[in-house]
C-alpha positions, -999 to 999 in steps of 0.1 A, spaced: 827 872 -53 793 859 -60 791 823 -77 774 825 -111 752 800 -123 753 791 -162 725 772 -175 732 750 -205 704 746 -228 703 719 -253 680 717 -282 673 685 -299 671 689 -338 650 664 -354 656 656 -390 626 647 -411 624 633 -444 617 657 -471 617 656 -510 653 673 -509 665 651 -482 655 621 -501 674 593 -477 677 600 -439 685 579 -408 659 583 -381 659 563 -348 679 534 -362 664 529 -396 669 544 -428 641 564 -446 634 572 -484 604 582 -501 585 568 -531 553 580 -552 534 553 -566 494 547 -567 481 535 -532 447 521 -542 456 484 -541 475 489 -506 444 507 -493 420 483 -508 439 454 -492 441 468 -458 403 478 -460 394 444 -471 413 432 -440 389 451 -418 410 482 -414 381 510 -420 404 540 -426 403 563 -455 431 572 -479 442 610 -481 473 630 -488 480 658 -462 493 693 -471 527 685 -469 523 657 -497 525 627 -472 502 596 -481 481 587 -452 458 558 -441 436 574 -412 460 592 -392 489 571 -403 517 577 -427 518 551 -453 552 530 -450 568 503 -473 590 479 -453 611 449 -461 587 416 -465 602 404 -432 581 432 -413 545 424 -408 520 442 -428 494 461 -409 515 470 -381 527 504 -367 562 519 -370 580 552 -358 588 576 -386 603 610 -389 569 622 -403 550 604 -373 533 572 -368 532 551 -397 515 518 -406 533 492 -431 509 486 -457 533 480 -488 567 460 -490 598 471 -509 625 447 -526 655 461 -510 675 438 -490 678 464 -463 657 451 -436 656 484 -417 645 506 -446 613 523 -444 600 538 -477 574 567 -468 546 571 -494 542 605 -508 531 628 -536 565 644 -542 583 640 -575 566 625 -605 538 602 -605 509 623 -589 486 622 -558 471 589 -560 
């Protein structure tokens, strides 16, 4: 009798934040989304010497240069990079939640417009 080789293939399914999945857990932190004007956050970062442009990608994710715009707990340092389900993010804003492991992702989803 011949030995049979059985290959086990595992697939990693990554859950990413979407408008309908409004709250997810990713890589040890919680992500939600928000839609507020980013002009003050962007201007503050540019005044700090970060020469990136603000734009909204085709998925509705607000970006500063190549990075996803993130609001984090005030204990997190602004202008630092964080890993999000939607790619590398940069903290440009803070939120008022007591959850230190919550990242709010800036989007154009829902009401509020693109700016």
